[in-house]
mmCIF file of the N, C-alpha and C atoms, coordinates in Angstrom:
data_MODEL
# 
_entry.id   MODEL 
# 
loop_
_atom_site.group_PDB 
_atom_site.id 
_atom_site.type_symbol 
_atom_site.label_atom_id 
_atom_site.label_alt_id 
_atom_site.label_comp_id 
_atom_site.label_asym_id 
_atom_site.label_entity_id 
_atom_site.label_seq_id 
_atom_site.pdbx_PDB_ins_code 
_atom_site.Cartn_x 
_atom_site.Cartn_y 
_atom_site.Cartn_z 
_atom_site.occupancy 
_atom_site.B_iso_or_equiv 
_atom_site.pdbx_formal_charge 
_atom_site.auth_seq_id 
_atom_site.auth_comp_id 
_atom_site.auth_asym_id 
_atom_site.auth_atom_id 
_atom_site.pdbx_PDB_model_num 
ATOM 1   N N  . MET A 1 1  ? 91.455  119.144 94.818  1.00 0.00 ? 1  MET A N  1 
ATOM 2   C CA . MET A 1 1  ? 90.539  118.061 94.551  1.00 0.00 ? 1  MET A CA 1 
ATOM 3   C C  . MET A 1 1  ? 91.203  116.700 94.755  1.00 0.00 ? 1  MET A C  1 
ATOM 4   N N  . SER A 1 2  ? 92.519  116.604 94.505  1.00 0.00 ? 2  SER A N  1 
ATOM 5   C CA . SER A 1 2  ? 93.189  115.317 94.654  1.00 0.00 ? 2  SER A CA 1 
ATOM 6   C C  . SER A 1 2  ? 93.285  114.904 96.117  1.00 0.00 ? 2  SER A C  1 
ATOM 7   N N  . ILE A 1 3  ? 93.350  115.858 97.038  1.00 0.00 ? 3  ILE A N  1 
ATOM 8   C CA . ILE A 1 3  ? 93.389  115.527 98.456  1.00 0.00 ? 3  ILE A CA 1 
ATOM 9   C C  . ILE A 1 3  ? 92.057  114.919 98.888  1.00 0.00 ? 3  ILE A C  1 
ATOM 10  N N  . ILE A 1 4  ? 90.969  115.467 98.401  1.00 0.00 ? 4  ILE A N  1 
ATOM 11  C CA . ILE A 1 4  ? 89.647  114.938 98.732  1.00 0.00 ? 4  ILE A CA 1 
ATOM 12  C C  . ILE A 1 4  ? 89.496  113.525 98.174  1.00 0.00 ? 4  ILE A C  1 
ATOM 13  N N  . MET A 1 5  ? 89.955  113.300 96.964  1.00 0.00 ? 5  MET A N  1 
ATOM 14  C CA . MET A 1 5  ? 89.884  111.960 96.374  1.00 0.00 ? 5  MET A CA 1 
ATOM 15  C C  . MET A 1 5  ? 90.760  110.975 97.150  1.00 0.00 ? 5  MET A C  1 
ATOM 16  N N  . ALA A 1 6  ? 91.937  111.410 97.607  1.00 0.00 ? 6  ALA A N  1 
ATOM 17  C CA . ALA A 1 6  ? 92.805  110.537 98.400  1.00 0.00 ? 6  ALA A CA 1 
ATOM 18  C C  . ALA A 1 6  ? 92.126  110.151 99.707  1.00 0.00 ? 6  ALA A C  1 
ATOM 19  N N  . ILE A 1 7  ? 91.419  111.078 100.325 1.00 0.00 ? 7  ILE A N  1 
ATOM 20  C CA . ILE A 1 7  ? 90.711  110.787 101.568 1.00 0.00 ? 7  ILE A CA 1 
ATOM 21  C C  . ILE A 1 7  ? 89.570  109.807 101.316 1.00 0.00 ? 7  ILE A C  1 
ATOM 22  N N  . ILE A 1 8  ? 88.807  110.027 100.262 1.00 0.00 ? 8  ILE A N  1 
ATOM 23  C CA . ILE A 1 8  ? 87.682  109.136 99.953  1.00 0.00 ? 8  ILE A CA 1 
ATOM 24  C C  . ILE A 1 8  ? 88.179  107.733 99.608  1.00 0.00 ? 8  ILE A C  1 
ATOM 25  N N  . ILE A 1 9  ? 89.193  107.647 98.763  1.00 0.00 ? 9  ILE A N  1 
ATOM 26  C CA . ILE A 1 9  ? 89.735  106.335 98.395  1.00 0.00 ? 9  ILE A CA 1 
ATOM 27  C C  . ILE A 1 9  ? 90.395  105.675 99.605  1.00 0.00 ? 9  ILE A C  1 
ATOM 28  N N  . GLY A 1 10 ? 91.075  106.463 100.434 1.00 0.00 ? 10 GLY A N  1 
ATOM 29  C CA . GLY A 1 10 ? 91.672  105.923 101.656 1.00 0.00 ? 10 GLY A CA 1 
ATOM 30  C C  . GLY A 1 10 ? 90.629  105.344 102.588 1.00 0.00 ? 10 GLY A C  1 
ATOM 31  N N  . PHE A 1 11 ? 89.491  106.018 102.708 1.00 0.00 ? 11 PHE A N  1 
ATOM 32  C CA . PHE A 1 11 ? 88.413  105.510 103.550 1.00 0.00 ? 11 PHE A CA 1 
ATOM 33  C C  . PHE A 1 11 ? 87.868  104.197 103.001 1.00 0.00 ? 11 PHE A C  1 
ATOM 34  N N  . ILE A 1 12 ? 87.659  104.121 101.703 1.00 0.00 ? 12 ILE A N  1 
ATOM 35  C CA . ILE A 1 12 ? 87.135  102.897 101.088 1.00 0.00 ? 12 ILE A CA 1 
ATOM 36  C C  . ILE A 1 12 ? 88.139  101.756 101.245 1.00 0.00 ? 12 ILE A C  1 
ATOM 37  N N  . VAL A 1 13 ? 89.415  102.042 101.005 1.00 0.00 ? 13 VAL A N  1 
ATOM 38  C CA . VAL A 1 13 ? 90.456  101.021 101.161 1.00 0.00 ? 13 VAL A CA 1 
ATOM 39  C C  . VAL A 1 13 ? 90.537  100.565 102.617 1.00 0.00 ? 13 VAL A C  1 
ATOM 40  N N  . GLY A 1 14 ? 90.448  101.497 103.553 1.00 0.00 ? 14 GLY A N  1 
ATOM 41  C CA . GLY A 1 14 ? 90.468  101.149 104.974 1.00 0.00 ? 14 GLY A CA 1 
ATOM 42  C C  . GLY A 1 14 ? 89.302  100.268 105.367 1.00 0.00 ? 14 GLY A C  1 
ATOM 43  N N  . LEU A 1 15 ? 88.115  100.571 104.836 1.00 0.00 ? 15 LEU A N  1 
ATOM 44  C CA . LEU A 1 15 ? 86.943  99.734  105.121 1.00 0.00 ? 15 LEU A CA 1 
ATOM 45  C C  . LEU A 1 15 ? 87.117  98.320  104.585 1.00 0.00 ? 15 LEU A C  1 
ATOM 46  N N  . VAL A 1 16 ? 87.631  98.212  103.364 1.00 0.00 ? 16 VAL A N  1 
ATOM 47  C CA . VAL A 1 16 ? 87.834  96.890  102.772 1.00 0.00 ? 16 VAL A CA 1 
ATOM 48  C C  . VAL A 1 16 ? 88.873  96.107  103.577 1.00 0.00 ? 16 VAL A C  1 
ATOM 49  N N  . ALA A 1 17 ? 89.955  96.772  103.987 1.00 0.00 ? 17 ALA A N  1 
ATOM 50  C CA . ALA A 1 17 ? 90.995  96.090  104.773 1.00 0.00 ? 17 ALA A CA 1 
ATOM 51  C C  . ALA A 1 17 ? 90.451  95.633  106.115 1.00 0.00 ? 17 ALA A C  1 
ATOM 52  N N  . ARG A 1 18 ? 89.648  96.470  106.770 1.00 0.00 ? 18 ARG A N  1 
ATOM 53  C CA . ARG A 1 18 ? 89.054  96.080  108.048 1.00 0.00 ? 18 ARG A CA 1 
ATOM 54  C C  . ARG A 1 18 ? 88.068  94.937  107.874 1.00 0.00 ? 18 ARG A C  1 
ATOM 55  N N  . PHE A 1 19 ? 87.369  94.904  106.745 1.00 0.00 ? 19 PHE A N  1 
ATOM 56  C CA . PHE A 1 19 ? 86.424  93.823  106.467 1.00 0.00 ? 19 PHE A CA 1 
ATOM 57  C C  . PHE A 1 19 ? 87.161  92.499  106.250 1.00 0.00 ? 19 PHE A C  1 
ATOM 58  N N  . LEU A 1 20 ? 88.304  92.550  105.560 1.00 0.00 ? 20 LEU A N  1 
ATOM 59  C CA . LEU A 1 20 ? 89.050  91.334  105.244 1.00 0.00 ? 20 LEU A CA 1 
ATOM 60  C C  . LEU A 1 20 ? 89.873  90.819  106.422 1.00 0.00 ? 20 LEU A C  1 
ATOM 61  N N  . MET A 1 21 ? 90.225  91.691  107.356 1.00 0.00 ? 21 MET A N  1 
ATOM 62  C CA . MET A 1 21 ? 91.036  91.285  108.515 1.00 0.00 ? 21 MET A CA 1 
ATOM 63  C C  . MET A 1 21 ? 90.110  90.753  109.598 1.00 0.00 ? 21 MET A C  1 
ATOM 64  N N  . PRO A 1 22 ? 90.324  89.526  110.068 1.00 0.00 ? 22 PRO A N  1 
ATOM 65  C CA . PRO A 1 22 ? 89.425  88.958  111.075 1.00 0.00 ? 22 PRO A CA 1 
ATOM 66  C C  . PRO A 1 22 ? 89.623  89.609  112.443 1.00 0.00 ? 22 PRO A C  1 
ATOM 67  N N  . GLY A 1 23 ? 88.589  89.526  113.257 1.00 0.00 ? 23 GLY A N  1 
ATOM 68  C CA . GLY A 1 23 ? 88.658  90.029  114.623 1.00 0.00 ? 23 GLY A CA 1 
ATOM 69  C C  . GLY A 1 23 ? 87.869  91.316  114.800 1.00 0.00 ? 23 GLY A C  1 
ATOM 70  N N  . ARG A 1 24 ? 87.656  91.655  116.058 1.00 0.00 ? 24 ARG A N  1 
ATOM 71  C CA . ARG A 1 24 ? 86.917  92.868  116.401 1.00 0.00 ? 24 ARG A CA 1 
ATOM 72  C C  . ARG A 1 24 ? 87.864  94.056  116.320 1.00 0.00 ? 24 ARG A C  1 
ATOM 73  N N  . ASP A 1 25 ? 87.417  95.123  115.704 1.00 0.00 ? 25 ASP A N  1 
ATOM 74  C CA . ASP A 1 25 ? 88.272  96.283  115.523 1.00 0.00 ? 25 ASP A CA 1 
ATOM 75  C C  . ASP A 1 25 ? 87.457  97.558  115.700 1.00 0.00 ? 25 ASP A C  1 
ATOM 76  N N  . PRO A 1 26 ? 87.424  98.127  116.903 1.00 0.00 ? 26 PRO A N  1 
ATOM 77  C CA . PRO A 1 26 ? 86.609  99.318  117.148 1.00 0.00 ? 26 PRO A CA 1 
ATOM 78  C C  . PRO A 1 26 ? 87.319  100.615 116.751 1.00 0.00 ? 26 PRO A C  1 
ATOM 79  N N  . MET A 1 27 ? 87.583  100.790 115.468 1.00 0.00 ? 27 MET A N  1 
ATOM 80  C CA . MET A 1 27 ? 88.210  102.015 114.969 1.00 0.00 ? 27 MET A CA 1 
ATOM 81  C C  . MET A 1 27 ? 87.141  102.978 114.493 1.00 0.00 ? 27 MET A C  1 
ATOM 82  N N  . GLY A 1 28 ? 87.462  104.240 114.571 1.00 0.00 ? 28 GLY A N  1 
ATOM 83  C CA . GLY A 1 28 ? 86.550  105.260 114.096 1.00 0.00 ? 28 GLY A CA 1 
ATOM 84  C C  . GLY A 1 28 ? 86.814  105.626 112.644 1.00 0.00 ? 28 GLY A C  1 
ATOM 85  N N  . PHE A 1 29 ? 86.095  106.628 112.190 1.00 0.00 ? 29 PHE A N  1 
ATOM 86  C CA . PHE A 1 29 ? 86.173  107.097 110.806 1.00 0.00 ? 29 PHE A CA 1 
ATOM 87  C C  . PHE A 1 29 ? 87.571  107.614 110.465 1.00 0.00 ? 29 PHE A C  1 
ATOM 88  N N  . ILE A 1 30 ? 88.157  108.407 111.344 1.00 0.00 ? 30 ILE A N  1 
ATOM 89  C CA . ILE A 1 30 ? 89.449  109.034 111.049 1.00 0.00 ? 30 ILE A CA 1 
ATOM 90  C C  . ILE A 1 30 ? 90.559  107.993 111.001 1.00 0.00 ? 30 ILE A C  1 
ATOM 91  N N  . LEU A 1 31 ? 90.581  107.063 111.947 1.00 0.00 ? 31 LEU A N  1 
ATOM 92  C CA . LEU A 1 31 ? 91.611  106.030 111.956 1.00 0.00 ? 31 LEU A CA 1 
ATOM 93  C C  . LEU A 1 31 ? 91.476  105.095 110.755 1.00 0.00 ? 31 LEU A C  1 
ATOM 94  N N  . THR A 1 32 ? 90.257  104.800 110.349 1.00 0.00 ? 32 THR A N  1 
ATOM 95  C CA . THR A 1 32 ? 90.040  103.964 109.166 1.00 0.00 ? 32 THR A CA 1 
ATOM 96  C C  . THR A 1 32 ? 90.562  104.662 107.914 1.00 0.00 ? 32 THR A C  1 
ATOM 97  N N  . THR A 1 33 ? 90.293  105.954 107.796 1.00 0.00 ? 33 THR A N  1 
ATOM 98  C CA . THR A 1 33 ? 90.766  106.715 106.646 1.00 0.00 ? 33 THR A CA 1 
ATOM 99  C C  . THR A 1 33 ? 92.284  106.786 106.626 1.00 0.00 ? 33 THR A C  1 
ATOM 100 N N  . LEU A 1 34 ? 92.887  107.052 107.781 1.00 0.00 ? 34 LEU A N  1 
ATOM 101 C CA . LEU A 1 34 ? 94.347  107.110 107.858 1.00 0.00 ? 34 LEU A CA 1 
ATOM 102 C C  . LEU A 1 34 ? 94.971  105.754 107.529 1.00 0.00 ? 34 LEU A C  1 
ATOM 103 N N  . LEU A 1 35 ? 94.333  104.687 107.982 1.00 0.00 ? 35 LEU A N  1 
ATOM 104 C CA . LEU A 1 35 ? 94.796  103.344 107.674 1.00 0.00 ? 35 LEU A CA 1 
ATOM 105 C C  . LEU A 1 35 ? 94.835  103.121 106.162 1.00 0.00 ? 35 LEU A C  1 
ATOM 106 N N  . GLY A 1 36 ? 93.786  103.505 105.472 1.00 0.00 ? 36 GLY A N  1 
ATOM 107 C CA . GLY A 1 36 ? 93.733  103.339 104.025 1.00 0.00 ? 36 GLY A CA 1 
ATOM 108 C C  . GLY A 1 36 ? 94.743  104.189 103.288 1.00 0.00 ? 36 GLY A C  1 
ATOM 109 N N  . ILE A 1 37 ? 94.922  105.435 103.730 1.00 0.00 ? 37 ILE A N  1 
ATOM 110 C CA . ILE A 1 37 ? 95.876  106.329 103.078 1.00 0.00 ? 37 ILE A CA 1 
ATOM 111 C C  . ILE A 1 37 ? 97.304  105.830 103.288 1.00 0.00 ? 37 ILE A C  1 
ATOM 112 N N  . VAL A 1 38 ? 97.632  105.445 104.528 1.00 0.00 ? 38 VAL A N  1 
ATOM 113 C CA . VAL A 1 38 ? 98.980  104.939 104.810 1.00 0.00 ? 38 VAL A CA 1 
ATOM 114 C C  . VAL A 1 38 ? 99.222  103.627 104.067 1.00 0.00 ? 38 VAL A C  1 
ATOM 115 N N  . GLY A 1 39 ? 98.218  102.774 104.005 1.00 0.00 ? 39 GLY A N  1 
ATOM 116 C CA . GLY A 1 39 ? 98.359  101.523 103.256 1.00 0.00 ? 39 GLY A CA 1 
ATOM 117 C C  . GLY A 1 39 ? 98.602  101.758 101.778 1.00 0.00 ? 39 GLY A C  1 
ATOM 118 N N  . SER A 1 40 ? 97.936  102.736 101.222 1.00 0.00 ? 40 SER A N  1 
ATOM 119 C CA . SER A 1 40 ? 98.130  103.072 99.818  1.00 0.00 ? 40 SER A CA 1 
ATOM 120 C C  . SER A 1 40 ? 99.536  103.621 99.571  1.00 0.00 ? 40 SER A C  1 
ATOM 121 N N  . LEU A 1 41 ? 99.994  104.485 100.478 1.00 0.00 ? 41 LEU A N  1 
ATOM 122 C CA . LEU A 1 41 ? 101.346 105.027 100.339 1.00 0.00 ? 41 LEU A CA 1 
ATOM 123 C C  . LEU A 1 41 ? 102.394 103.929 100.500 1.00 0.00 ? 41 LEU A C  1 
ATOM 124 N N  . LEU A 1 42 ? 102.169 103.012 101.434 1.00 0.00 ? 42 LEU A N  1 
ATOM 125 C CA . LEU A 1 42 ? 103.089 101.897 101.635 1.00 0.00 ? 42 LEU A CA 1 
ATOM 126 C C  . LEU A 1 42 ? 103.150 101.015 100.388 1.00 0.00 ? 42 LEU A C  1 
ATOM 127 N N  . ALA A 1 43 ? 101.991 100.714 99.818  1.00 0.00 ? 43 ALA A N  1 
ATOM 128 C CA . ALA A 1 43 ? 101.949 99.882  98.608  1.00 0.00 ? 43 ALA A CA 1 
ATOM 129 C C  . ALA A 1 43 ? 102.634 100.584 97.436  1.00 0.00 ? 43 ALA A C  1 
ATOM 130 N N  . THR A 1 44 ? 102.457 101.897 97.320  1.00 0.00 ? 44 THR A N  1 
ATOM 131 C CA . THR A 1 44 ? 103.116 102.647 96.246  1.00 0.00 ? 44 THR A CA 1 
ATOM 132 C C  . THR A 1 44 ? 104.628 102.620 96.429  1.00 0.00 ? 44 THR A C  1 
ATOM 133 N N  . PHE A 1 45 ? 105.097 102.846 97.670  1.00 0.00 ? 45 PHE A N  1 
ATOM 134 C CA . PHE A 1 45 ? 106.532 102.860 97.939  1.00 0.00 ? 45 PHE A CA 1 
ATOM 135 C C  . PHE A 1 45 ? 107.152 101.496 97.669  1.00 0.00 ? 45 PHE A C  1 
ATOM 136 N N  . ILE A 1 46 ? 106.533 100.438 98.162  1.00 0.00 ? 46 ILE A N  1 
ATOM 137 C CA . ILE A 1 46 ? 107.072 99.085  97.955  1.00 0.00 ? 46 ILE A CA 1 
ATOM 138 C C  . ILE A 1 46 ? 107.013 98.715  96.475  1.00 0.00 ? 46 ILE A C  1 
ATOM 139 N N  . GLY A 1 47 ? 105.925 99.075  95.804  1.00 0.00 ? 47 GLY A N  1 
ATOM 140 C CA . GLY A 1 47 ? 105.804 98.780  94.379  1.00 0.00 ? 47 GLY A CA 1 
ATOM 141 C C  . GLY A 1 47 ? 106.865 99.475  93.544  1.00 0.00 ? 47 GLY A C  1 
ATOM 142 N N  . GLN A 1 48 ? 107.203 100.716 93.905  1.00 0.00 ? 48 GLN A N  1 
ATOM 143 C CA . GLN A 1 48 ? 108.262 101.427 93.183  1.00 0.00 ? 48 GLN A CA 1 
ATOM 144 C C  . GLN A 1 48 ? 109.628 100.840 93.498  1.00 0.00 ? 48 GLN A C  1 
ATOM 145 N N  . ALA A 1 49 ? 109.851 100.409 94.741  1.00 0.00 ? 49 ALA A N  1 
ATOM 146 C CA . ALA A 1 49 ? 111.124 99.810  95.111  1.00 0.00 ? 49 ALA A CA 1 
ATOM 147 C C  . ALA A 1 49 ? 111.323 98.463  94.415  1.00 0.00 ? 49 ALA A C  1 
ATOM 148 N N  . MET A 1 50 ? 110.238 97.726  94.206  1.00 0.00 ? 50 MET A N  1 
ATOM 149 C CA . MET A 1 50 ? 110.329 96.422  93.544  1.00 0.00 ? 50 MET A CA 1 
ATOM 150 C C  . MET A 1 50 ? 110.273 96.528  92.023  1.00 0.00 ? 50 MET A C  1 
ATOM 151 N N  . GLY A 1 51 ? 109.999 97.724  91.503  1.00 0.00 ? 51 GLY A N  1 
ATOM 152 C CA . GLY A 1 51 ? 109.945 97.924  90.068  1.00 0.00 ? 51 GLY A CA 1 
ATOM 153 C C  . GLY A 1 51 ? 108.589 97.661  89.451  1.00 0.00 ? 51 GLY A C  1 
ATOM 154 N N  . TRP A 1 52 ? 107.545 97.521  90.268  1.00 0.00 ? 52 TRP A N  1 
ATOM 155 C CA . TRP A 1 52 ? 106.202 97.265  89.754  1.00 0.00 ? 52 TRP A CA 1 
ATOM 156 C C  . TRP A 1 52 ? 105.543 98.531  89.239  1.00 0.00 ? 52 TRP A C  1 
ATOM 157 N N  . TYR A 1 53 ? 105.871 99.678  89.848  1.00 0.00 ? 53 TYR A N  1 
ATOM 158 C CA . TYR A 1 53 ? 105.307 100.961 89.446  1.00 0.00 ? 53 TYR A CA 1 
ATOM 159 C C  . TYR A 1 53 ? 106.446 101.909 89.114  1.00 0.00 ? 53 TYR A C  1 
ATOM 160 N N  . ALA A 1 54 ? 106.195 102.804 88.171  1.00 0.00 ? 54 ALA A N  1 
ATOM 161 C CA . ALA A 1 54 ? 107.174 103.827 87.850  1.00 0.00 ? 54 ALA A CA 1 
ATOM 162 C C  . ALA A 1 54 ? 106.986 105.005 88.807  1.00 0.00 ? 54 ALA A C  1 
ATOM 163 N N  . ALA A 1 55 ? 107.977 105.857 88.885  1.00 0.00 ? 55 ALA A N  1 
ATOM 164 C CA . ALA A 1 55 ? 107.870 107.042 89.742  1.00 0.00 ? 55 ALA A CA 1 
ATOM 165 C C  . ALA A 1 55 ? 106.704 107.907 89.253  1.00 0.00 ? 55 ALA A C  1 
ATOM 166 N N  . GLY A 1 56 ? 105.888 108.350 90.171  1.00 0.00 ? 56 GLY A N  1 
ATOM 167 C CA . GLY A 1 56 ? 104.727 109.157 89.820  1.00 0.00 ? 56 GLY A CA 1 
ATOM 168 C C  . GLY A 1 56 ? 103.448 108.353 89.689  1.00 0.00 ? 56 GLY A C  1 
ATOM 169 N N  . GLN A 1 57 ? 103.550 107.046 89.610  1.00 0.00 ? 57 GLN A N  1 
ATOM 170 C CA . GLN A 1 57 ? 102.367 106.201 89.549  1.00 0.00 ? 57 GLN A CA 1 
ATOM 171 C C  . GLN A 1 57 ? 101.958 105.816 90.963  1.00 0.00 ? 57 GLN A C  1 
ATOM 172 N N  . SER A 1 58 ? 100.675 105.689 91.165  1.00 0.00 ? 58 SER A N  1 
ATOM 173 C CA . SER A 1 58 ? 100.202 105.236 92.475  1.00 0.00 ? 58 SER A CA 1 
ATOM 174 C C  . SER A 1 58 ? 99.858  103.751 92.397  1.00 0.00 ? 58 SER A C  1 
ATOM 175 N N  . ALA A 1 59 ? 99.754  103.140 93.567  1.00 0.00 ? 59 ALA A N  1 
ATOM 176 C CA . ALA A 1 59 ? 99.395  101.721 93.611  1.00 0.00 ? 59 ALA A CA 1 
ATOM 177 C C  . ALA A 1 59 ? 97.950  101.547 93.172  1.00 0.00 ? 59 ALA A C  1 
ATOM 178 N N  . GLY A 1 60 ? 97.643  100.400 92.643  1.00 0.00 ? 60 GLY A N  1 
ATOM 179 C CA . GLY A 1 60 ? 96.271  100.096 92.286  1.00 0.00 ? 60 GLY A CA 1 
ATOM 180 C C  . GLY A 1 60 ? 95.444  99.825  93.526  1.00 0.00 ? 60 GLY A C  1 
ATOM 181 N N  . PHE A 1 61 ? 94.166  99.620  93.333  1.00 0.00 ? 61 PHE A N  1 
ATOM 182 C CA . PHE A 1 61 ? 93.256  99.421  94.463  1.00 0.00 ? 61 PHE A CA 1 
ATOM 183 C C  . PHE A 1 61 ? 93.621  98.174  95.253  1.00 0.00 ? 61 PHE A C  1 
ATOM 184 N N  . ILE A 1 62 ? 93.934  97.085  94.568  1.00 0.00 ? 62 ILE A N  1 
ATOM 185 C CA . ILE A 1 62 ? 94.295  95.844  95.255  1.00 0.00 ? 62 ILE A CA 1 
ATOM 186 C C  . ILE A 1 62 ? 95.594  96.019  96.027  1.00 0.00 ? 62 ILE A C  1 
ATOM 187 N N  . GLY A 1 63 ? 96.566  96.689  95.431  1.00 0.00 ? 63 GLY A N  1 
ATOM 188 C CA . GLY A 1 63 ? 97.819  96.960  96.129  1.00 0.00 ? 63 GLY A CA 1 
ATOM 189 C C  . GLY A 1 63 ? 97.604  97.823  97.357  1.00 0.00 ? 63 GLY A C  1 
ATOM 190 N N  . ALA A 1 64 ? 96.708  98.808  97.243  1.00 0.00 ? 64 ALA A N  1 
ATOM 191 C CA . ALA A 1 64 ? 96.412  99.674  98.383  1.00 0.00 ? 64 ALA A CA 1 
ATOM 192 C C  . ALA A 1 64 ? 95.732  98.889  99.502  1.00 0.00 ? 64 ALA A C  1 
ATOM 193 N N  . VAL A 1 65 ? 94.849  97.966  99.148  1.00 0.00 ? 65 VAL A N  1 
ATOM 194 C CA . VAL A 1 65 ? 94.182  97.147  100.170 1.00 0.00 ? 65 VAL A CA 1 
ATOM 195 C C  . VAL A 1 65 ? 95.203  96.241  100.857 1.00 0.00 ? 65 VAL A C  1 
ATOM 196 N N  . ILE A 1 66 ? 96.104  95.639  100.091 1.00 0.00 ? 66 ILE A N  1 
ATOM 197 C CA . ILE A 1 66 ? 97.139  94.794  100.690 1.00 0.00 ? 66 ILE A CA 1 
ATOM 198 C C  . ILE A 1 66 ? 98.026  95.625  101.616 1.00 0.00 ? 66 ILE A C  1 
ATOM 199 N N  . GLY A 1 67 ? 98.400  96.820  101.185 1.00 0.00 ? 67 GLY A N  1 
ATOM 200 C CA . GLY A 1 67 ? 99.185  97.702  102.043 1.00 0.00 ? 67 GLY A CA 1 
ATOM 201 C C  . GLY A 1 67 ? 98.432  98.077  103.311 1.00 0.00 ? 67 GLY A C  1 
ATOM 202 N N  . ALA A 1 68 ? 97.132  98.327  103.200 1.00 0.00 ? 68 ALA A N  1 
ATOM 203 C CA . ALA A 1 68 ? 96.324  98.669  104.372 1.00 0.00 ? 68 ALA A CA 1 
ATOM 204 C C  . ALA A 1 68 ? 96.192  97.485  105.319 1.00 0.00 ? 68 ALA A C  1 
ATOM 205 N N  . ILE A 1 69 ? 96.112  96.273  104.792 1.00 0.00 ? 69 ILE A N  1 
ATOM 206 C CA . ILE A 1 69 ? 96.055  95.080  105.647 1.00 0.00 ? 69 ILE A CA 1 
ATOM 207 C C  . ILE A 1 69 ? 97.370  94.924  106.408 1.00 0.00 ? 69 ILE A C  1 
ATOM 208 N N  . ILE A 1 70 ? 98.484  95.188  105.751 1.00 0.00 ? 70 ILE A N  1 
ATOM 209 C CA . ILE A 1 70 ? 99.782  95.121  106.423 1.00 0.00 ? 70 ILE A CA 1 
ATOM 210 C C  . ILE A 1 70 ? 99.857  96.157  107.540 1.00 0.00 ? 70 ILE A C  1 
ATOM 211 N N  . VAL A 1 71 ? 99.420  97.380  107.256 1.00 0.00 ? 71 VAL A N  1 
ATOM 212 C CA . VAL A 1 71 ? 99.425  98.438  108.273 1.00 0.00 ? 71 VAL A CA 1 
ATOM 213 C C  . VAL A 1 71 ? 98.484  98.072  109.422 1.00 0.00 ? 71 VAL A C  1 
ATOM 214 N N  . LEU A 1 72 ? 97.327  97.489  109.115 1.00 0.00 ? 72 LEU A N  1 
ATOM 215 C CA . LEU A 1 72 ? 96.384  97.086  110.154 1.00 0.00 ? 72 LEU A CA 1 
ATOM 216 C C  . LEU A 1 72 ? 96.970  95.989  111.038 1.00 0.00 ? 72 LEU A C  1 
ATOM 217 N N  . ALA A 1 73 ? 97.680  95.035  110.430 1.00 0.00 ? 73 ALA A N  1 
ATOM 218 C CA . ALA A 1 73 ? 98.314  93.973  111.214 1.00 0.00 ? 73 ALA A CA 1 
ATOM 219 C C  . ALA A 1 73 ? 99.383  94.543  112.138 1.00 0.00 ? 73 ALA A C  1 
ATOM 220 N N  . ILE A 1 74 ? 100.175 95.480  111.647 1.00 0.00 ? 74 ILE A N  1 
ATOM 221 C CA . ILE A 1 74 ? 101.182 96.136  112.489 1.00 0.00 ? 74 ILE A CA 1 
ATOM 222 C C  . ILE A 1 74 ? 100.506 96.929  113.597 1.00 0.00 ? 74 ILE A C  1 
ATOM 223 N N  . PHE A 1 75 ? 99.426  97.602  113.279 1.00 0.00 ? 75 PHE A N  1 
ATOM 224 C CA . PHE A 1 75 ? 98.667  98.368  114.270 1.00 0.00 ? 75 PHE A CA 1 
ATOM 225 C C  . PHE A 1 75 ? 98.155  97.457  115.386 1.00 0.00 ? 75 PHE A C  1 
ATOM 226 N N  . HIS A 1 76 ? 97.665  96.265  115.009 1.00 0.00 ? 76 HIS A N  1 
ATOM 227 C CA . HIS A 1 76 ? 97.168  95.309  116.005 1.00 0.00 ? 76 HIS A CA 1 
ATOM 228 C C  . HIS A 1 76 ? 98.293  94.779  116.885 1.00 0.00 ? 76 HIS A C  1 
ATOM 229 N N  . MET A 1 77 ? 99.475  94.610  116.323 1.00 0.00 ? 77 MET A N  1 
ATOM 230 C CA . MET A 1 77 ? 100.598 94.112  117.118 1.00 0.00 ? 77 MET A CA 1 
ATOM 231 C C  . MET A 1 77 ? 100.979 95.095  118.221 1.00 0.00 ? 77 MET A C  1 
ATOM 232 N N  . PHE A 1 78 ? 100.927 96.388  117.932 1.00 0.00 ? 78 PHE A N  1 
ATOM 233 C CA . PHE A 1 78 ? 101.308 97.388  118.917 1.00 0.00 ? 78 PHE A CA 1 
ATOM 234 C C  . PHE A 1 78 ? 100.171 97.804  119.834 1.00 0.00 ? 78 PHE A C  1 
ATOM 235 N N  . ARG A 1 79 ? 98.956  97.508  119.478 1.00 0.00 ? 79 ARG A N  1 
ATOM 236 C CA . ARG A 1 79 ? 97.809  97.940  120.254 1.00 0.00 ? 79 ARG A CA 1 
ATOM 237 C C  . ARG A 1 79 ? 97.305  96.861  121.203 1.00 0.00 ? 79 ARG A C  1 
ATOM 238 N N  . ARG A 1 80 ? 97.934  95.722  121.239 1.00 0.00 ? 80 ARG A N  1 
ATOM 239 C CA . ARG A 1 80 ? 97.515  94.643  122.121 1.00 0.00 ? 80 ARG A CA 1 
ATOM 240 C C  . ARG A 1 80 ? 97.546  95.107  123.570 1.00 0.00 ? 80 ARG A C  1 
ATOM 241 N N  . ARG A 1 81 ? 96.509  94.756  124.291 1.00 0.00 ? 81 ARG A N  1 
ATOM 242 C CA . ARG A 1 81 ? 96.455  95.088  125.714 1.00 0.00 ? 81 ARG A CA 1 
ATOM 243 C C  . ARG A 1 81 ? 97.030  93.915  126.508 1.00 0.00 ? 81 ARG A C  1 
ATOM 244 N N  . PRO A 1 82 ? 97.801  94.204  127.543 1.00 0.00 ? 82 PRO A N  1 
ATOM 245 C CA . PRO A 1 82 ? 98.351  93.105  128.333 1.00 0.00 ? 82 PRO A CA 1 
ATOM 246 C C  . PRO A 1 82 ? 97.246  92.394  129.127 1.00 0.00 ? 82 PRO A C  1 
ATOM 247 N N  . ALA A 1 83 ? 97.394  91.095  129.268 1.00 0.00 ? 83 ALA A N  1 
ATOM 248 C CA . ALA A 1 83 ? 96.405  90.295  130.007 1.00 0.00 ? 83 ALA A CA 1 
ATOM 249 C C  . ALA A 1 83 ? 96.592  90.515  131.505 1.00 0.00 ? 83 ALA A C  1 
ATOM 250 N N  . LEU A 1 84 ? 95.507  90.510  132.232 1.00 0.00 ? 84 LEU A N  1 
ATOM 251 C CA . LEU A 1 84 ? 95.576  90.715  133.686 1.00 0.00 ? 84 LEU A CA 1 
ATOM 252 C C  . LEU A 1 84 ? 95.700  89.423  134.421 1.00 0.00 ? 84 LEU A C  1 
# 
C-alpha cells in the first residue's frame, strides 16, 4: 500500500512542480510521477544531510515540491534542443 501512496503523492507533487515552473513542458503521466517521486527522495536526502529530518522520516509536501522543482530544472537543462 505504501508504494501506491508514493506513486499518488509523487504524481501530485509532480503536477504542482510543473504548475509552478514556467514554460511549456509536454511531459506525460509517467514522467510527471517519476519527477515527483525523485523530487521527494531528493528533498528527504538533503533534509537528512542538513539535519532537518531524522532517519526514517520523509520530506514534507513543500520540501517534496521544492525537490521536484530542482529535478525539473535539471531535466530542462539536459533536455534543451540545439538551435538550428
